[in-house]
C-alpha positions in Angstrom: -0.2 -18.7 -14.3 -2.6 -21.3 -13.0 -6.1 -22.1 -14.2 -9.2 -22.3 -12.0 -9.3 -26.0 -12.6 -5.7 -26.4 -11.3 -6.6 -24.3 -8.2 -9.6 -26.5 -7.6 -7.7 -29.8 -7.9 -4.9 -28.7 -5.7 -7.2 -27.2 -3.1 -9.3 -30.3 -3.0 -6.3 -32.5 -2.5 -5.2 -30.2 0.4 -8.6 -30.4 2.0 -8.7 -34.2 1.7 -5.3 -34.4 3.2 -6.3 -32.2 6.1 -9.2 -34.6 6.7 -7.0 -37.7 6.5 -4.2 -36.4 8.7 -6.8 -35.3 11.2 -8.3 -38.8 11.3 -4.8 -40.2 11.6 -3.9 -37.7 14.3 -6.9 -38.8 16.3 -5.6 -42.4 16.2 -2.3 -41.3 17.6 -3.7 -38.8 20.1 -6.3 -41.0 21.6 -4.7 -44.4 21.1 -7.5 -45.7 18.8 -9.6 -44.8 15.8 -11.9 -41.8 16.3 -14.4 -43.4 13.8 -15.3 -46.3 16.1 -18.3 -46.2 18.3 -17.8 -45.7 22.0 -15.6 -43.4 24.0 -13.6 -42.0 21.1 -16.2 -41.8 18.4 -15.8 -39.1 15.8 -17.3 -36.0 17.4 -16.7 -32.4 16.7 -14.8 -32.1 20.0 -12.4 -35.0 19.1 -12.0 -33.7 15.5 -11.0 -30.3 16.8 -8.5 -31.9 19.2 -7.1 -34.0 16.3 -6.4 -30.8 14.4 -3.7 -30.0 16.9 -1.7 -32.7 15.0 -2.8 -32.2 11.4 -2.6 -28.4 11.2 1.1 -28.0 12.4 2.2 -31.1 10.6 0.6 -30.1 7.2 1.6 -26.5 7.9 5.3 -27.5 8.0 4.9 -29.6 4.8 3.0 -26.7 3.1 5.8 -24.2 4.0 8.4 -26.6 2.7 6.6 -26.9 -0.7 6.0 -23.2 -0.9 9.7 -22.6 -0.4 10.3 -24.6 -3.5 7.4 -23.0 -5.4 8.1 -19.4 -4.6 11.8 -19.9 -5.4 11.0 -21.5 -8.8 8.6 -18.6 -9.6 11.4 -16.2 -8.6 13.7 -17.9 -11.1 11.0 -18.1 -13.7 11.0 -21.9 -13.7 7.5 -23.3 -14.5 6.2 -25.7 -11.8 2.9 -27.0 -10.5 1.2 -26.1 -7.3 1.9 -28.5 -4.4 0.2 -31.9 -4.8 -0.8 -33.1 -1.3 -1.4 -36.8 -1.3 -4.0 -38.1 1.2 -3.1 -41.5 2.7 -5.2 -42.6 5.7 -5.2 -46.4 6.4 -7.4 -46.4 9.5 -10.2 -48.2 7.7 -7.8 -51.1 7.3 -6.9 -51.0 10.9 -3.3 -50.0 10.0 -1.5 -47.0 11.5 -0.7 -44.1 9.3 0.1 -40.4 9.4 -2.7 -39.5 7.0 -0.6 -38.5 4.0 2.1 -39.8 1.7 3.6 -36.3 1.6 3.5 -33.5 -1.0 5.3 -32.9 -4.2 5.8 -30.1 -6.8 6.2 -31.1 -10.4 8.9 -29.0 -12.1 7.6 -28.3 -15.7 10.3 -26.0 -16.8 13.8 -26.9 -18.0 16.5 -25.9 -15.5 20.0 -25.4 -16.9 21.6 -23.6 -14.0 23.4 -24.9 -11.0 22.3 -21.9 -9.0 18.7 -22.4 -9.8 18.8 -26.1 -8.9 20.5 -25.1 -5.6 18.1 -22.3 -4.7 15.0 -24.3 -5.4 16.3 -27.4 -3.7 17.5 -25.7 -0.5 14.6 -23.3 -0.1 12.1 -26.0 0.9 14.0 -27.8 3.7 15.2 -24.5 5.2 11.6 -23.0 5.2 10.0 -26.1 6.6 12.8 -26.6 9.2 12.3 -23.1 10.6 8.6 -23.8 11.1 9.3 -27.2 12.6 11.6 -25.6 15.2 8.7 -23.3 16.2 6.3 -26.2 16.5 8.7 -28.2 18.6 9.5 -25.2 20.8 5.7 -24.8 21.5 5.3 -28.5 22.1 8.2 -28.7 24.6 7.2 -25.6 26.4 3.5 -26.3 26.6 3.4 -29.9 27.8 0.2 -30.9 29.6 0.3 -32.0 33.2 2.0 -35.4 33.9 -1.4 -37.1 34.5 -2.4 -36.4 30.9 -1.2 -39.8 29.8 -3.5 -41.5 32.2 -6.5 -40.1 30.2 -5.3 -42.0 27.2 -3.9 -45.1 29.0 -5.9 -45.5 32.2 -4.4 -49.0 32.5 -1.1 -47.4 33.6 -2.8 -46.7 36.9 -3.3 -50.4 37.5 -0.5 -51.6 39.9 -0.5 -55.0 38.1 0.1 -53.5 34.7 3.6 -54.6 33.4 3.6 -52.7 30.2 2.3 -53.2 26.7 5.5 -54.9 25.7 4.5 -57.8 28.0 1.1 -58.3 26.4 0.9 -61.0 23.8 0.0 -59.7 20.3 0.4 -56.0 21.4 2.8 -53.9 19.3 4.2 -50.7 20.6 5.9 -47.9 18.7 8.9 -46.2 20.1 10.4 -43.1 18.4 14.1 -42.9 18.1 16.1 -39.9 19.0 17.7 -37.5 16.6 20.2 -35.0 17.9 18.0 -31.9 17.6 15.0 -33.5 19.3 17.2 -34.7 22.1 18.8 -31.3 22.6 15.5 -29.4 22.6 14.0 -31.9 25.0 16.9 -31.4 27.4 16.9 -27.6 27.1 13.2 -26.8 27.0 11.0 -29.6 28.5 9.9 -29.9 32.1 11.3 -33.4 33.1 8.2 -34.0 35.2 6.0 -33.6 32.2 8.1 -34.9 29.4 6.8 -38.3 28.0 9.1 -41.1 27.1 9.6 -42.0 23.5 6.8 -44.6 23.6 4.3 -41.9 24.4 5.4 -38.9 22.3 2.8 -40.1 19.6 0.1 -38.9 22.0 1.5 -35.4 22.1 0.4 -33.8 18.9 2.9 -30.9 18.6 5.8 -33.0 19.6 4.8 -35.8 17.2 4.1 -33.4 14.3 7.5 -31.7 14.9 9.3 -35.1 15.1 7.8 -36.2 11.8 8.8 -32.9 10.2 12.4 -33.4 11.3 12.2 -37.0 9.9 11.0 -35.8 6.5 13.5 -32.9 6.5 16.4 -35.3 6.9 15.0 -37.6 4.2 14.8 -34.7 1.8 18.4 -33.6 2.7 20.0 -36.9 2.0 22.9 -36.0 -0.3 21.8 -38.4 -3.0 20.6 -38.0 -6.6 18.0 -35.4 -7.1 16.8 -35.1 -3.5 17.0 -31.6 -2.1 20.2 -32.6 -0.4 21.5 -33.9 -3.8 20.8 -30.4 -5.3 22.7 -28.9 -2.3 25.7 -31.2 -2.9 25.6 -30.5 -6.7 25.6 -26.8 -5.9 28.6 -27.0 -3.5 30.6 -29.7 -5.3 29.4 -30.1 -8.9 32.4 -32.1 -10.0 32.1 -34.6 -7.1 28.3 -35.0 -6.9 28.3 -38.4 -8.6 30.9 -39.8 -6.2 29.4 -38.3 -3.1 25.9 -39.5 -4.1 27.2 -43.1 -4.7 29.3 -43.2 -1.6 26.5 -41.9 0.7 23.9 -44.2 -1.0 26.2 -47.2 -0.4 26.8 -46.2 3.3 23.0 -45.7 3.6 22.3 -49.2 2.2 25.1 -50.8 4.2 23.6 -49.5 7.5 20.1 -50.4 6.5 20.9 -54.0 5.7 23.1 -54.8 8.7 21.8 -58.0 10.3 19.9 -59.4 7.3 22.7 -62.0 6.7 24.0 -63.1 10.0 26.6 -66.0 10.2 24.8 -67.3 13.3 21.5 -67.7 11.5 20.3 -71.2 10.7 22.1 -72.6 7.6 18.8 -73.0 5.7 17.9 -69.4 6.4 21.2 -68.3 5.1 20.8 -70.2 1.9 17.6 -68.3 1.3 18.5 -64.8 2.7 22.0 -64.4 1.0 20.9 -64.8 -2.6 17.7 -62.8 -2.0 19.6 -60.0 -0.4 22.3 -59.9 -3.1 19.5 -59.9 -5.7 17.9 -56.9 -3.9 21.2 -55.1 -3.9 21.6 -55.7 -7.6 18.2 -54.3 -8.3 18.8 -51.1 -6.5 22.2 -50.6 -8.1 21.1 -51.7 -11.5 20.4 -48.1 -12.8 23.5 -46.6 -11.3 25.8 -45.1 -14.0 28.7 -47.3 -13.1 30.4 -50.3 -14.9 29.2 -53.8 -14.3 32.5 -54.7 -12.6 32.1 -51.7 -10.2 28.5 -52.6 -9.5 29.2 -56.2 -8.6 32.3 -55.1 -6.5 30.1 -52.8 -4.4 27.3 -55.4 -4.0 29.6 -58.2 -2.9 31.7 -55.9 -0.7 28.6 -54.7 1.1 27.4 -58.3 1.7 30.8 -59.6 2.7 31.5 -56.7 5.1 28.1 -57.0 6.7 28.6 -60.7 7.2 32.0 -60.2 8.7 30.9 -57.5 11.1 28.1 -59.7 12.3 30.6 -62.5 12.9 32.5 -60.2 15.3 29.4 -58.4 16.7 26.4 -60.8 16.4 24.0 -58.2 17.9 24.9 -55.5 15.4 21.8 -54.3 13.7 20.9 -51.6 11.2 17.4 -50.4 10.3 15.7 -52.4 7.6 13.0 -49.8 7.3 15.5 -47.7 5.2 15.7 -50.5 2.6 12.3 -49.4 1.0 13.6 -45.8 0.7 16.9 -47.2 -0.8 14.8 -49.1 -3.4 12.9 -45.9 -4.3 16.2 -44.0 -4.6 18.0 -46.6 -6.6 15.1 -47.6 -8.9 12.8 -44.7 -9.1 14.6 -41.4 -8.3 18.0 -42.4 -9.4 21.5 -41.5 -8.1 22.4 -39.1 -10.8 21.9 -35.3 -11.1 20.9 -33.6 -14.4 23.8 -32.0 -16.1 23.9 -28.2 -16.5 26.1 -26.1 -18.8 26.8 -23.3 -16.2 29.4 -24.1 -13.6 29.9 -20.6 -12.3 31.1 -20.4 -8.7 28.3 -19.8 -6.2 28.4 -16.7 -4.0 29.2 -16.8 -0.3 25.6 -16.6 0.9 24.7 -19.7 -1.1 27.7 -21.6 0.2 26.7 -20.7 3.8 23.1 -21.9 3.2 24.5 -25.1 1.6 26.6 -25.9 4.7 23.7 -24.9 6.9 21.5 -27.5 5.1 24.2 -30.1 5.7 24.3 -29.3 9.5 20.5 -29.4 9.6 20.6 -32.9 8.0 23.1 -34.1 10.7 20.9 -32.7 13.5 17.6 -34.1 12.1 18.6 -37.6 10.8 17.4 -40.4 13.0 19.2 -43.7 12.5 16.2 -45.7 13.8 13.2 -43.4 13.6 10.3 -45.9 14.2 10.9 -48.9 16.4 8.2 -51.5 16.8 8.5 -53.7 19.9 
């Protein structure tokens, strides 16, 4: 099915991504680049330790993509091997997770709702199962409570007030999702469990957390995301409406706080037209009438402005706006039409609803918070 050249290219990309995620893992694990000279220079010992992040993290992504691939092979739909995309930014001094993800290119034409559903749901379910195992191991094999002092010895200084108090220092706090919180409460030793500022230094917890984050992204019930395929399988007649409504709710939450009636008037004169222009761009390709498009855009802006007038401190998560742009302009909100609309069997329906529940448990409203 695949040529030696294809195997070589995909294997090379995987190996490069293992390298870049290991370098990134070292940065999170040790608190600084493992390429610099000094205490955390790149040595075989530190490289092996950094694999404790990259191997479980990439392993989850690999299983996710193999779920798609094997299901497409089962349905005799031509598709590529997984493309792993290396993406380490340490040489720029910027934080990264070492990869921009992995994708499979579907080469064959799919004209079946069941095939779309099966291929779409297989990846998230397979990756989620492995993510649960990684998190279980991480929560039940926490190092001793003094482990964090090896990474941050400054915490032992009685005069240390926290990185948030230091000028120019940016800290990253991970936000809770329901599943991570429940597993922490049920599995972790409270004496050893790090706070959400320090989880980045615990490779299995951080790898599992990122896996839940990407699982939720894939299961958003929008367009041709895996969650979009699930919704199309369960509710083919209402996919367009569900996709548009959920996308609008997603954008509404993401943009909360951008236009605030208590901002300086000069700032409002700049932010309001720019924000409305951004909304127009992401809705431009939506298959709706111009009147409906402008109604949605103006309603979003007006409702956000009004809510902030009542609750000035209300805030969404602007980090989602980039993903909203990719959804609206690149991926699209529509699903390919199929000729077959035969009812799905009970097992598929159960798996579809399971995928929806998994999304609800994995979605993090504010996943990465920089203080």
